[in-house]
DSSP file (Angstrom, degrees, kcal/mol; ACC not computed):
  #  RESIDUE AA STRUCTURE BP1 BP2  ACC     N-H-->O    O-->H-N    N-H-->O    O-->H-N    TCO  KAPPA ALPHA  PHI   PSI    X-CA   Y-CA   Z-CA
    1    1 A M              0   0    0      0, 0.0    48,-3.2     0, 0.0     2,-0.4   0.000 360.0 360.0 360.0 141.8  -67.2   35.7  -26.4
    2    2 A I  E     -A   48   0A   0     46,-0.2     2,-0.3    47,-0.1    46,-0.2  -0.789 360.0-178.1 -94.9 132.4  -68.6   38.6  -28.4
    3    3 A E  E     -A   47   0A   0     44,-2.8    44,-2.9    -2,-0.4     2,-0.4  -0.965  14.2-155.3-130.5 147.0  -66.2   41.4  -29.2
    4    4 A T  E     -A   46   0A   0     -2,-0.3     2,-0.4    42,-0.2    42,-0.2  -0.986  14.3-176.7-122.3 132.4  -66.8   44.7  -31.1
    5    5 A V  E     -A   45   0A   0     40,-2.6    40,-2.7    -2,-0.4     2,-0.6  -0.958  19.2-149.0-128.0 148.1  -64.0   46.6  -32.9
    6    6 A L  E     -A   44   0A   0     -2,-0.4     2,-0.4    38,-0.2    38,-0.2  -0.971  22.5-168.5-114.4 115.8  -63.9   49.9  -34.7
    7    7 A L  E     -A   43   0A   0     36,-2.9    36,-2.4    -2,-0.6     2,-0.6  -0.874  19.7-135.1-110.5 136.5  -61.3   49.8  -37.5
    8    8 A N  E     -A   42   0A   0     61,-0.4    61,-2.5    -2,-0.4     2,-0.5  -0.809  28.2-167.7 -88.4 120.7  -60.0   52.8  -39.5
    9    9 A V  E     -C   68   0B   0     32,-2.4     3,-0.5    -2,-0.6     2,-0.3  -0.942   8.6-150.0-118.6 125.2  -60.0   51.8  -43.1
   10   10 A N  E    S+C   67   0B   0     57,-3.5    57,-1.4    -2,-0.5     3,-0.1  -0.706  74.2  33.9 -91.2 143.0  -58.3   53.8  -45.9
   11   11 A G  S    S+     0   0    0     -2,-0.3     2,-0.6     1,-0.3    -1,-0.2   0.280  70.1 131.4 103.7 -10.2  -59.6   53.9  -49.4
   12   12 A M        +     0   0    0     -3,-0.5    -1,-0.3     1,-0.2    29,-0.1  -0.676  19.7 160.6 -78.2 119.0  -63.4   53.6  -49.0
   13   13 A K        +     0   0    0     -2,-0.6     2,-0.3     1,-0.1    -1,-0.2   0.592  54.6   5.1-113.4 -16.4  -64.8   56.4  -51.2
   14   14 A C  S  > S-     0   0    0      1,-0.0     4,-1.9    23,-0.0     3,-0.3  -0.887  84.4 -79.1-156.9-179.5  -68.5   55.4  -51.7
   15   15 A G  H  > S+     0   0    0     -2,-0.3     4,-2.4     1,-0.2     5,-0.1   0.814 123.0  60.0 -62.4 -31.7  -71.4   53.1  -50.9
   16   16 A G  H  > S+     0   0    0      2,-0.2     4,-2.3     1,-0.2    -1,-0.2   0.890 104.2  49.8 -63.9 -38.8  -69.9   50.5  -53.3
   17   17 A C  H  > S+     0   0    0     -3,-0.3     4,-2.4     2,-0.2     5,-0.2   0.916 109.7  51.1 -64.3 -43.2  -66.8   50.4  -51.2
   18   18 A E  H  X S+     0   0    0     -4,-1.9     4,-2.6     1,-0.2    -2,-0.2   0.916 110.8  49.3 -59.1 -42.9  -68.9   49.9  -48.1
   19   19 A S  H  X S+     0   0    0     -4,-2.4     4,-2.8     2,-0.2    -2,-0.2   0.892 109.1  51.9 -64.6 -40.6  -70.7   47.1  -49.8
   20   20 A N  H  X S+     0   0    0     -4,-2.3     4,-2.1     2,-0.2    -2,-0.2   0.933 113.0  44.1 -62.5 -46.2  -67.5   45.4  -50.9
   21   21 A V  H  X S+     0   0    0     -4,-2.4     4,-2.4     2,-0.2    -2,-0.2   0.936 115.2  48.9 -63.7 -46.2  -66.1   45.5  -47.4
   22   22 A S  H  X S+     0   0    0     -4,-2.6     4,-2.6    -5,-0.2    -2,-0.2   0.909 110.9  49.8 -61.4 -43.3  -69.4   44.3  -45.9
   23   23 A A  H  X S+     0   0    0     -4,-2.8     4,-0.9     1,-0.2    -1,-0.2   0.906 110.9  49.5 -63.4 -41.7  -69.8   41.4  -48.4
   24   24 A K  H  < S+     0   0    0     -4,-2.1     3,-0.5    -5,-0.2    -1,-0.2   0.919 114.5  44.7 -63.6 -43.1  -66.2   40.2  -47.7
   25   25 A L  H >< S+     0   0    0     -4,-2.4     3,-1.8     1,-0.2    -2,-0.2   0.865 105.8  60.3 -70.8 -35.7  -66.8   40.3  -43.9
   26   26 A K  H 3< S+     0   0    0     -4,-2.6    -1,-0.2     1,-0.3    -2,-0.2   0.746  94.8  65.2 -63.4 -22.2  -70.2   38.6  -44.1
   27   27 A S  T 3< S+     0   0    0     -4,-0.9     2,-0.5    -3,-0.5    -1,-0.3   0.572  84.4  92.2 -77.1  -7.1  -68.5   35.6  -45.7
   28   28 A I  S X  S-     0   0    0     -3,-1.8     3,-1.5    -4,-0.2     2,-0.2  -0.767  82.3-123.0 -92.4 126.7  -66.6   35.0  -42.5
   29   29 A D  T 3  S+     0   0    0     -2,-0.5     3,-0.1     1,-0.2    -2,-0.1  -0.485  96.6  34.1 -65.1 131.2  -68.2   32.6  -40.0
   30   30 A G  T 3  S+     0   0    0      1,-0.4    18,-2.5    -2,-0.2     2,-0.5   0.290  78.1 130.5 106.5  -8.9  -68.7   34.3  -36.7
   31   31 A I  E <   +B   47   0A   0     -3,-1.5    -1,-0.4    16,-0.2    16,-0.3  -0.679  28.2 177.2 -78.8 125.8  -69.4   37.9  -37.9
   32   32 A L  E     -     0   0A   0     14,-3.1     2,-0.3    -2,-0.5    15,-0.2   0.814  60.9  -2.4-100.2 -38.5  -72.5   39.1  -36.1
   33   33 A S  E     -B   46   0A   0     13,-1.7    13,-2.5     2,-0.0     2,-0.4  -0.993  54.6-164.6-155.7 152.6  -72.8   42.7  -37.5
   34   34 A I  E     -B   45   0A   0     -2,-0.3     2,-0.4    11,-0.2    11,-0.2  -1.000   5.8-178.7-138.7 134.8  -71.0   45.1  -39.7
   35   35 A N  E     -B   44   0A   0      9,-2.1     9,-2.5    -2,-0.4     2,-0.4  -0.867  12.5-174.3-134.9 102.8  -71.4   48.9  -40.1
   36   36 A A  E     -B   43   0A   0     -2,-0.4     2,-0.5     7,-0.2     7,-0.2  -0.823   2.5-171.9-100.4 133.8  -69.1   50.3  -42.8
   37   37 A S  E  >> -B   42   0A   0      5,-3.2     5,-1.9    -2,-0.4     4,-0.9  -0.943  16.1-176.0-128.9 110.7  -68.9   54.1  -43.3
   38   38 A S  T  45S+     0   0    0     -2,-0.5    -1,-0.1     3,-0.2   -27,-0.1   0.821  88.9  60.7 -70.7 -29.6  -67.0   55.6  -46.2
   39   39 A K  T  45S+     0   0    0      1,-0.2    -1,-0.2     3,-0.1    -2,-0.0   0.909 117.8  28.1 -61.6 -42.8  -67.7   59.0  -44.8
   40   40 A D  T  45S-     0   0    0      2,-0.2    -1,-0.2   -32,-0.0    -2,-0.2   0.457 102.7-127.2 -98.1  -2.9  -65.9   58.3  -41.6
   41   41 A N  T  <5 +     0   0    0     -4,-0.9   -32,-2.4     1,-0.2     2,-0.3   0.913  68.5 126.5  53.8  45.2  -63.4   55.7  -43.1
   42   42 A E  E   < -AB   8  37A   0     -5,-1.9    -5,-3.2   -34,-0.3     2,-0.4  -0.959  48.0-162.4-134.5 149.9  -64.5   53.3  -40.4
   43   43 A V  E     -AB   7  36A   0    -36,-2.4   -36,-2.9    -2,-0.3     2,-0.6  -0.985   9.6-160.1-130.3 122.6  -65.8   49.8  -40.1
   44   44 A N  E     -AB   6  35A   0     -9,-2.5    -9,-2.1    -2,-0.4     2,-0.4  -0.904  16.4-175.0-102.4 122.2  -67.5   48.7  -36.9
   45   45 A V  E     -AB   5  34A   0    -40,-2.7   -40,-2.6    -2,-0.6     2,-0.5  -0.971  16.8-164.2-126.5 129.8  -67.5   44.9  -36.6
   46   46 A E  E     +AB   4  33A   0    -13,-2.5   -14,-3.1    -2,-0.4   -13,-1.7  -0.950  27.6 164.6-108.0 129.3  -69.2   42.7  -33.9
   47   47 A F  E     -AB   3  31A   0    -44,-2.9   -44,-2.8    -2,-0.5     2,-0.7  -0.960  43.2-110.2-147.2 160.9  -67.9   39.1  -33.9
   48   48 A D  E >>  -A    2   0A   0    -18,-2.5     4,-1.9    -2,-0.3     3,-1.9  -0.835  22.8-154.7 -93.1 114.3  -67.7   35.8  -32.0
   49   49 A T  T 34 S+     0   0    0    -48,-3.2    -1,-0.1    -2,-0.7   -47,-0.1   0.637  92.0  63.0 -68.2 -13.4  -64.1   35.3  -30.9
   50   50 A E  T 34 S+     0   0    0    -49,-0.4    -1,-0.3     1,-0.1     3,-0.1   0.633 113.2  34.0 -83.0 -13.1  -64.7   31.6  -30.7
   51   51 A K  T <4 S+     0   0    0     -3,-1.9     2,-0.3     1,-0.3    -2,-0.2   0.674 128.7   5.2-112.4 -26.0  -65.4   31.5  -34.4
   52   52 A T     <  -     0   0    0     -4,-1.9     2,-0.3   -22,-0.2    -1,-0.3  -0.907  63.6-133.8-150.3 176.2  -63.1   34.1  -35.9
   53   53 A S     >  -     0   0    0     -2,-0.3     4,-1.9    -3,-0.1     5,-0.1  -0.874  29.6-109.2-135.2 165.7  -60.3   36.6  -34.9
   54   54 A L  H  > S+     0   0    0     -2,-0.3     4,-2.8     1,-0.2     5,-0.2   0.872 118.1  57.1 -62.2 -37.4  -59.4   40.2  -35.4
   55   55 A D  H  > S+     0   0    0      1,-0.2     4,-2.5     2,-0.2    -1,-0.2   0.898 105.8  49.4 -62.1 -40.4  -56.5   39.1  -37.7
   56   56 A I  H  > S+     0   0    0      2,-0.2     4,-2.1     1,-0.2    -1,-0.2   0.905 111.8  49.2 -64.6 -41.2  -58.9   37.2  -40.0
   57   57 A I  H  X S+     0   0    0     -4,-1.9     4,-2.0     2,-0.2    -2,-0.2   0.930 111.9  47.8 -63.3 -46.5  -61.2   40.3  -40.2
   58   58 A K  H  X S+     0   0    0     -4,-2.8     4,-2.1     1,-0.2    -2,-0.2   0.902 110.7  51.9 -62.4 -41.3  -58.2   42.6  -41.0
   59   59 A D  H  X S+     0   0    0     -4,-2.5     4,-2.6     1,-0.2    -1,-0.2   0.898 107.8  52.3 -62.0 -40.4  -57.0   40.2  -43.6
   60   60 A A  H  X S+     0   0    0     -4,-2.1     4,-1.5     2,-0.2    -1,-0.2   0.894 108.4  50.0 -64.1 -40.2  -60.4   40.1  -45.3
   61   61 A I  H  <>S+     0   0    0     -4,-2.0     5,-1.8     2,-0.2     4,-0.2   0.912 112.0  48.3 -64.2 -41.7  -60.5   43.9  -45.4
   62   62 A S  H ><5S+     0   0    0     -4,-2.1     3,-1.7     1,-0.2    -2,-0.2   0.906 108.9  53.4 -63.9 -41.8  -57.0   43.9  -47.0
   63   63 A E  H 3<5S+     0   0    0     -4,-2.6    -1,-0.2     1,-0.3    -2,-0.2   0.788 101.5  60.5 -63.8 -27.4  -58.2   41.3  -49.5
   64   64 A A  T 3<5S-     0   0    0     -4,-1.5    -1,-0.3    -5,-0.2    -2,-0.2   0.544 127.6-100.1 -77.3  -6.3  -61.1   43.5  -50.4
   65   65 A G  T < 5S+     0   0    0     -3,-1.7     2,-0.3     1,-0.3    -3,-0.2   0.632  84.2 114.3 102.4  16.2  -58.5   46.1  -51.5
   66   66 A F      < -     0   0    0     -5,-1.8    -1,-0.3   -49,-0.0     2,-0.3  -0.830  53.5-134.7-120.3 157.8  -58.4   48.5  -48.6
   67   67 A T  E     -C   10   0B   0    -57,-1.4   -57,-3.5    -2,-0.3     2,-0.4  -0.819  14.5-134.4-111.8 152.8  -55.7   49.3  -46.0
   68   68 A L  E     -C    9   0B   0     -2,-0.3     2,-0.3   -59,-0.2   -59,-0.2  -0.830  11.8-133.8-105.6 140.8  -56.1   49.7  -42.3
   69   69 A E              0   0    0    -61,-2.5   -61,-0.4    -2,-0.4     0, 0.0  -0.690 360.0 360.0 -85.8 146.0  -54.7   52.5  -40.1
   70   70 A D              0   0    0     -2,-0.3    -1,-0.1   -63,-0.1    -2,-0.0   0.462 360.0 360.0 -80.4 360.0  -52.8   51.4  -37.0
């Protein structure tokens, strides 16, 4: 099943931050699309729930050095 989530991400300040988050997420099997916006502090991710999970996505963002708002 395909799912889309919009995550509020703290700490993204520039295009480089967007690239870091996007690169980390692209390395996960099952990620279909990513739109990271430092201006809005948001990452929109479309993914295949049979290949990955929201928890894996959140962990990857944290590993990239950013925090998520609840």
